[in-house]
Backbone as CSV, one residue per row, in Angstrom:
resi,resn,N_x,N_y,N_z,CA_x,CA_y,CA_z,C_x,C_y,C_z
1,MET,-166.135,-59.623,148.236,-165.286,-60.558,148.963,-163.873,-60.585,148.385
2,ASP,-163.778,-60.552,147.057,-162.447,-60.573,146.449,-161.645,-59.349,146.877
3,ARG,-162.307,-58.204,146.919,-161.623,-56.972,147.348,-161.155,-57.089,148.790
4,LEU,-162.018,-57.606,149.651,-161.638,-57.775,151.060,-160.457,-58.722,151.205
5,ARG,-160.543,-59.885,150.565,-159.460,-60.867,150.656,-158.156,-60.262,150.144
6,GLY,-158.248,-59.547,149.017,-157.066,-58.894,148.466,-156.506,-57.842,149.403
7,TRP,-157.395,-57.054,150.011,-156.950,-56.003,150.927,-156.191,-56.613,152.113
8,PHE,-156.769,-57.631,152.737,-156.110,-58.261,153.887,-154.822,-58.969,153.468
9,THR,-154.833,-59.620,152.322,-153.625,-60.289,151.837,-152.511,-59.276,151.631
10,GLY,-152.845,-58.122,151.071,-151.858,-57.081,150.839,-151.332,-56.433,152.110
11,ARG,-152.149,-56.381,153.132,-151.758,-55.731,154.389,-150.938,-56.628,155.307
12,MET,-151.070,-57.938,155.159,-150.392,-58.850,156.083,-148.973,-59.169,155.605
13,PRO,-148.063,-59.326,156.555,-146.709,-59.761,156.182,-146.769,-61.095,155.434
14,GLY,-145.928,-61.250,154.439,-145.935,-62.422,153.583,-145.649,-63.732,154.289
15,ASP,-144.944,-63.670,155.409,-144.588,-64.919,156.102,-145.661,-65.412,157.070
16,TRP,-146.774,-64.712,157.179,-147.840,-65.140,158.087,-148.605,-66.335,157.556
17,ALA,-149.022,-66.252,156.301,-149.980,-67.223,155.769,-149.288,-68.333,154.981
18,ASP,-149.792,-69.537,155.171,-149.342,-70.707,154.418,-150.477,-71.092,153.467
19,GLY,-150.798,-70.181,152.548,-151.909,-70.395,151.630,-152.796,-69.161,151.587
20,ALA,-153.937,-69.313,150.936,-154.874,-68.201,150.765,-155.696,-67.973,152.027
21,LEU,-155.927,-66.714,152.333,-156.757,-66.348,153.480,-158.199,-66.778,153.245
22,GLU,-158.894,-67.073,154.338,-160.339,-67.272,154.290,-160.958,-66.025,154.913
23,VAL,-161.784,-65.335,154.163,-162.412,-64.101,154.644,-163.916,-64.287,154.577
24,ARG,-164.580,-64.021,155.691,-166.042,-64.087,155.755,-166.563,-62.704,156.120
25,LEU,-167.773,-62.427,155.690,-168.327,-61.100,155.898,-169.809,-61.205,156.197
26,ASP,-170.260,-60.457,157.191,-171.691,-60.265,157.391,-171.922,-58.786,157.655
27,ARG,-173.079,-58.424,158.134,-173.418,-57.005,158.303,-172.573,-56.301,159.361
28,GLU,-172.084,-57.045,160.351,-171.362,-56.426,161.458,-169.874,-56.747,161.504
29,GLU,-169.451,-57.845,160.892,-168.112,-58.360,161.182,-167.425,-58.924,159.939
30,ILE,-166.107,-58.727,159.910,-165.238,-59.379,158.929,-164.427,-60.404,159.712
31,THR,-164.434,-61.644,159.268,-163.642,-62.689,159.909,-162.517,-63.083,158.963
32,VAL,-161.293,-63.038,159.488,-160.114,-63.396,158.702,-159.493,-64.625,159.349
33,ILE,-159.405,-65.713,158.573,-158.784,-66.936,159.069,-157.510,-67.151,158.255
34,VAL,-156.391,-67.165,158.965,-155.081,-67.257,158.345,-154.626,-68.720,158.350
35,PRO,-154.315,-69.287,157.185,-153.783,-70.654,157.176,-152.320,-70.627,157.628
36,ILE,-151.986,-71.435,158.610,-150.606,-71.490,159.090,-150.091,-72.926,158.988
37,THR,-148.782,-73.057,159.028,-148.153,-74.362,158.932,-148.458,-75.168,160.181
38,ALA,-148.822,-76.417,159.983,-149.093,-77.310,161.111,-147.773,-77.637,161.814
39,PRO,-147.816,-77.811,163.108,-146.593,-78.195,163.816,-146.187,-79.624,163.435
40,GLU,-144.899,-79.860,163.375,-144.414,-81.210,163.075,-144.384,-82.019,164.358
41,VAL,-145.012,-83.179,164.299,-145.009,-84.103,165.439,-144.569,-85.465,164.935
42,ALA,-144.147,-86.304,165.851,-143.714,-87.648,165.487,-144.856,-88.405,164.816
43,GLY,-144.513,-89.326,163.923,-145.514,-90.107,163.207,-146.411,-90.912,164.120
44,ASP,-145.895,-91.315,165.285,-146.698,-92.106,166.218,-147.305,-91.258,167.338
45,ALA,-147.386,-89.932,167.093,-147.930,-89.026,168.116,-149.399,-89.346,168.373
46,THR,-149.787,-89.231,169.621,-151.180,-89.457,169.997,-152.028,-88.253,169.604
47,ALA,-153.329,-88.451,169.602,-154.239,-87.342,169.298,-154.052,-86.202,170.298
48,GLY,-153.818,-86.559,171.556,-153.590,-85.542,172.582,-152.335,-84.732,172.314
49,GLU,-151.278,-85.406,171.878,-150.030,-84.713,171.567,-150.204,-83.796,170.357
50,LYS,-150.907,-84.286,169.336,-151.160,-83.462,168.150,-152.007,-82.239,168.502
51,GLY,-153.018,-82.452,169.344,-153.864,-81.341,169.769,-153.094,-80.300,170.556
52,ALA,-152.220,-80.768,171.453,-151.416,-79.842,172.261,-150.433,-79.070,171.381
53,ALA,-149.852,-79.747,170.394,-148.920,-79.075,169.483,-149.647,-77.997,168.680
54,TRP,-150.838,-78.323,168.196,-151.630,-77.340,167.432,-152.012,-76.161,168.308
55,GLU,-152.422,-76.446,169.544,-152.780,-75.363,170.469,-151.578,-74.455,170.707
56,GLY,-150.413,-75.047,170.909,-149.196,-74.259,171.113,-148.846,-73.409,169.901
57,ARG,-148.970,-73.994,168.697,-148.657,-73.258,167.471,-149.615,-72.087,167.289
58,SER,-150.888,-72.328,167.517,-151.868,-71.253,167.321,-151.666,-70.144,168.358
59,ARG,-151.341,-70.515,169.590,-151.088,-69.483,170.615,-149.851,-68.667,170.289
60,ARG,-148.810,-69.336,169.792,-147.588,-68.608,169.427,-147.884,-67.615,168.311
61,PHE,-148.637,-68.048,167.292,-148.997,-67.149,166.201,-149.789,-65.966,166.746
62,ARG,-150.723,-66.251,167.623,-151.555,-65.187,168.193,-150.692,-64.145,168.905
63,GLU,-149.771,-64.585,169.733,-148.926,-63.657,170.485,-147.950,-62.916,169.579
64,ASP,-147.315,-63.645,168.649,-146.305,-63.041,167.781,-146.884,-61.993,166.835
65,THR,-148.146,-62.127,166.485,-148.745,-61.226,165.480,-149.719,-60.217,166.077
66,ARG,-149.897,-60.259,167.389,-150.936,-59.453,168.041,-150.909,-57.981,167.643
67,GLN,-149.776,-57.314,167.791,-149.720,-55.873,167.548,-150.035,-55.535,166.096
68,GLN,-149.490,-56.297,165.158,-149.760,-56.025,163.754,-151.217,-56.330,163.403
69,ARG,-151.784,-57.387,163.970,-153.195,-57.695,163.712,-154.092,-56.578,164.217
70,ILE,-153.760,-56.023,165.374,-154.543,-54.912,165.926,-154.488,-53.711,164.977
71,GLU,-153.299,-53.397,164.479,-153.157,-52.268,163.553,-153.948,-52.499,162.273
72,ILE,-153.841,-53.704,161.718,-154.576,-54.031,160.489,-156.078,-53.958,160.747
73,ALA,-156.516,-54.485,161.891,-157.944,-54.474,162.222,-158.468,-53.047,162.356
74,HIS,-157.710,-52.173,163.011,-158.145,-50.772,163.150,-158.294,-50.115,161.780
75,GLU,-157.326,-50.357,160.922,-157.392,-49.784,159.583,-158.590,-50.339,158.811
76,ALA,-158.822,-51.651,158.913,-159.951,-52.282,158.222,-161.284,-51.767,158.766
77,GLU,-161.380,-51.609,160.085,-162.614,-51.122,160.689,-162.936,-49.718,160.177
78,HIS,-161.899,-48.905,160.035,-162.093,-47.547,159.510,-162.469,-47.594,158.029
79,THR,-161.823,-48.465,157.272,-162.042,-48.553,155.825,-163.379,-49.196,155.471
80,PHE,-163.728,-50.285,156.164,-164.902,-51.075,155.783,-166.092,-50.932,156.728
81,GLY,-165.910,-50.254,157.865,-167.022,-50.003,158.779,-167.532,-51.233,159.506
82,ARG,-166.673,-52.225,159.697,-167.057,-53.448,160.410,-165.928,-53.860,161.339
83,LYS,-166.275,-54.539,162.399,-165.282,-55.101,163.310,-164.561,-56.256,162.614
84,VAL,-163.348,-56.550,163.054,-162.560,-57.633,162.476,-162.277,-58.662,163.552
85,SER,-162.511,-59.927,163.232,-162.129,-61.017,164.116,-161.103,-61.870,163.388
86,TRP,-160.256,-62.535,164.177,-159.123,-63.280,163.626,-159.134,-64.722,164.098
87,GLY,-158.600,-65.586,163.245,-158.394,-66.980,163.600,-157.320,-67.576,162.720
88,VAL,-156.933,-68.814,163.040,-155.953,-69.545,162.228,-156.509,-70.919,161.886
89,ARG,-155.997,-71.468,160.783,-156.416,-72.793,160.326,-155.181,-73.579,159.915
90,SER,-155.232,-74.858,160.224,-154.268,-75.808,159.681,-155.049,-77.086,159.422
91,GLY,-155.198,-77.436,158.156,-156.030,-78.586,157.817,-157.464,-78.315,158.223
92,GLU,-158.033,-79.211,159.009,-159.414,-79.057,159.474,-159.498,-78.342,160.821
93,SER,-158.354,-78.067,161.431,-158.332,-77.436,162.758,-158.372,-75.921,162.627
94,VAL,-159.313,-75.303,163.344,-159.452,-73.847,163.347,-159.490,-73.372,164.788
95,VAL,-158.750,-72.302,165.067,-158.797,-71.644,166.371,-159.119,-70.183,166.123
96,MET,-160.193,-69.692,166.742,-160.556,-68.286,166.629,-159.981,-67.530,167.819
97,PHE,-159.359,-66.376,167.533,-158.804,-65.539,168.597,-159.842,-64.567,169.126
98,THR,-160.549,-63.969,168.217,-161.552,-62.978,168.594,-162.813,-63.246,167.789
99,THR,-163.931,-63.095,168.408,-165.212,-63.143,167.713,-166.130,-62.171,168.424
100,PHE,-167.149,-61.744,167.741,-168.074,-60.785,168.309,-169.447,-61.410,168.454
101,SER,-170.060,-61.169,169.577,-171.453,-61.563,169.767,-172.302,-60.332,169.538
102,VAL,-173.238,-60.461,168.652,-174.076,-59.333,168.274,-175.509,-59.664,168.640
103,PRO,-176.182,-58.786,169.398,-177.575,-59.063,169.729,-178.449,-59.051,168.483
104,VAL,-179.338,-60.000,168.405,-180.271,-60.102,167.285,-181.662,-60.228,167.875
105,MET,-182.556,-59.388,167.433,-183.922,-59.409,167.951,-184.757,-60.399,167.149
106,THR,-185.640,-61.088,167.842,-186.544,-62.011,167.168,-187.844,-62.101,167.948
107,ARG,-188.885,-62.473,167.261,-190.180,-62.697,167.902,-190.486,-64.180,167.791
108,LEU,-190.820,-64.787,168.900,-191.110,-66.218,168.924,-192.492,-66.464,169.506
109,ARG,-193.165,-67.418,168.943,-194.462,-67.840,169.472,-194.224,-68.746,170.676
110,GLN,-195.276,-69.030,171.411,-195.147,-69.803,172.642,-194.489,-71.167,172.398
111,SER,-194.902,-71.865,171.356,-194.324,-73.196,171.099,-192.820,-73.103,170.850
112,GLU,-192.371,-72.038,170.205,-190.942,-71.842,169.956,-190.208,-71.474,171.244
113,ARG,-190.852,-70.637,172.075,-190.248,-70.282,173.366,-190.134,-71.511,174.265
114,MET,-191.111,-72.405,174.146,-191.076,-73.618,174.969,-189.878,-74.498,174.594
115,VAL,-189.513,-74.509,173.318,-188.317,-75.252,172.901,-187.088,-74.675,173.605
116,LEU,-186.978,-73.367,173.582,-185.835,-72.721,174.238,-185.843,-72.989,175.741
117,ASP,-187.022,-72.893,176.358,-187.127,-73.133,177.800,-186.760,-74.571,178.155
118,THR,-187.109,-75.520,177.293,-186.740,-76.917,177.542,-185.222,-77.069,177.530
119,LEU,-184.565,-76.419,176.585,-183.099,-76.483,176.524,-182.460,-75.861,177.758
120,VAL,-183.063,-74.793,178.243,-182.555,-74.149,179.464,-182.798,-75.051,180.670
121,ASP,-184.019,-75.559,180.806,-184.363,-76.416,181.945,-183.514,-77.686,181.988
122,ALA,-183.132,-78.197,180.806,-182.333,-79.420,180.734,-180.845,-79.153,180.942
123,GLY,-180.472,-77.889,181.046,-179.064,-77.560,181.267,-178.238,-77.522,179.991
124,VAL,-178.882,-77.615,178.830,-178.171,-77.533,177.560,-177.706,-76.094,177.318
125,ALA,-178.489,-75.135,177.796,-178.176,-73.722,177.630,-178.442,-73.002,178.943
126,ARG,-177.752,-71.879,179.131,-177.917,-71.101,180.364,-179.093,-70.147,180.308
127,SER,-179.479,-69.767,179.091,-180.545,-68.782,178.930,-181.241,-69.029,177.595
128,ARG,-182.336,-68.334,177.400,-183.016,-68.428,176.110,-182.092,-67.970,174.980
129,SER,-181.326,-66.934,175.239,-180.394,-66.433,174.232,-179.378,-67.514,173.861
130,ASP,-178.793,-68.174,174.856,-177.856,-69.272,174.589,-178.542,-70.419,173.859
131,ALA,-179.778,-70.716,174.239,-180.523,-71.802,173.594,-180.772,-71.481,172.123
132,LEU,-181.119,-70.240,171.825,-181.351,-69.861,170.445,-180.050,-69.939,169.642
133,ALA,-178.946,-69.490,170.227,-177.651,-69.590,169.547,-177.287,-71.054,169.305
134,TRP,-177.581,-71.916,170.266,-177.329,-73.357,170.125,-178.122,-73.919,168.952
135,CYS,-179.389,-73.527,168.849,-180.232,-73.996,167.741,-179.683,-73.536,166.398
136,VAL,-179.239,-72.287,166.322,-178.693,-71.759,165.071,-177.416,-72.512,164.695
137,ARG,-176.525,-72.764,165.667,-175.306,-73.535,165.391,-175.647,-74.936,164.897
138,LEU,-176.644,-75.567,165.525,-177.045,-76.921,165.147,-177.539,-76.962,163.698
139,VAL,-178.371,-76.007,163.330,-178.846,-75.946,161.944,-177.661,-75.718,161.007
140,GLY,-176.766,-74.809,161.384,-175.597,-74.528,160.551,-174.726,-75.747,160.329
141,GLU,-174.562,-76.573,161.353,-173.734,-77.779,161.244,-174.395,-78.847,160.392
142,HIS,-175.704,-79.007,160.537,-176.388,-80.115,159.880,-176.995,-79.769,158.527
143,GLU,-177.057,-78.508,158.215,-177.659,-78.095,156.945,-176.681,-77.273,156.122
144,ASP,-175.383,-77.539,156.288,-174.343,-76.760,155.627,-174.504,-76.751,154.113
145,SER,-174.800,-77.886,153.517,-174.948,-77.983,152.069,-176.108,-77.116,151.596
146,TRP,-177.240,-77.218,152.276,-178.413,-76.433,151.914,-178.124,-74.941,152.051
147,LEU,-177.460,-74.545,153.148,-177.137,-73.133,153.352,-176.171,-72.639,152.280
148,SER,-175.216,-73.478,151.869,-174.287,-73.098,150.795,-175.041,-72.864,149.492
149,ASP,-175.977,-73.762,149.182,-176.790,-73.587,147.972,-177.589,-72.294,148.035
150,LEU,-178.137,-71.998,149.195,-178.922,-70.781,149.371,-178.043,-69.540,149.182
151,ARG,-176.829,-69.558,149.740,-175.912,-68.419,149.579,-175.547,-68.219,148.109
152,GLU,-175.305,-69.319,147.392,-175.006,-69.222,145.962,-176.170,-68.601,145.202
153,ALA,-177.379,-69.009,145.545,-178.558,-68.449,144.887,-178.659,-66.956,145.164
154,LEU,-178.348,-66.541,146.375,-178.396,-65.110,146.707,-177.359,-64.323,145.918
155,LEU,-176.183,-64.911,145.706,-175.167,-64.244,144.890,-175.678,-64.039,143.470
156,HIS,-176.380,-65.031,142.947,-176.950,-64.916,141.606,-178.007,-63.805,141.569
157,VAL,-178.822,-63.722,142.604,-179.838,-62.660,142.678,-179.160,-61.292,142.688
158,GLU,-178.091,-61.136,143.454,-177.371,-59.861,143.497,-176.811,-59.509,142.126
159,GLN,-176.273,-60.508,141.432,-175.710,-60.276,140.104,-176.800,-59.816,139.134
160,VAL,-177.941,-60.496,139.142,-179.040,-60.127,138.249,-179.533,-58.722,138.570
161,ARG,-179.646,-58.392,139.845,-180.080,-57.037,140.231,-179.112,-55.985,139.708
162,SER,-177.800,-56.257,139.842,-176.810,-55.267,139.423,-176.801,-55.070,137.913
163,GLU,-177.235,-56.076,137.155,-177.284,-55.984,135.700,-178.603,-55.440,135.188
164,GLY,-179.547,-55.214,136.094,-180.879,-54.751,135.707,-180.904,-53.292,135.318
165,PRO,-182.078,-52.825,134.900,-182.213,-51.428,134.477,-181.964,-50.465,135.638
166,ARG,-181.427,-49.338,135.316,-181.158,-48.290,136.311,-182.289,-47.280,136.274
167,SER,-182.698,-46.807,137.441,-183.728,-45.758,137.468,-183.036,-44.400,137.450
168,ALA,-183.690,-43.426,136.886,-183.081,-42.090,136.750,-183.231,-41.294,137.986
C-alpha cells in the first residue's frame, strides 16, 4: 500500500491534492481518493447550498483533471495489473467518479436465497445480485470496526508468513 500511495502521489500534479491520498486495493481494483479543498460558502449557508457547492467543486475537479487521470490510470493499470477508479474527498464528503462492478460467484442455500428474494419482492433491490450487494454494503456500514480489526489481523498474518522459513 505504501508503494502504491507513493507511486500515485509522485505521478499526480502537486496542486491536485490538499493532503495525503487515500489508496485502497483489492484483487481487481485500485481506488484513489484525492483530498481537495472544500468550497467556501457563507457561514449561514443551508445544507442544500453546501451540498450544491461541494457537487460543483467535485465536478470541476473531475473535468479539469480528466485527461491526466486517464493517463495516470493507464500507466498504473499496466504497472500494477489492476483497474483504477477515482474519487475526491473533502471532510466527510466523498464523490466517486469511476468504480468497477466485478461479478462474484457464490453458492447460497434456500434460506439465504429467500432473503434475497424478499428484498427483491419488497422493491429494495431489482435483482438477487442487487440484493446481495445491498446486504454486503449493510454489513460494511454496520460492522466497520469489526472489519477493520479483521483486516489488521490479516496484515499481521501476512507479516508472520513473510518472516517464516523459506522452502528450497
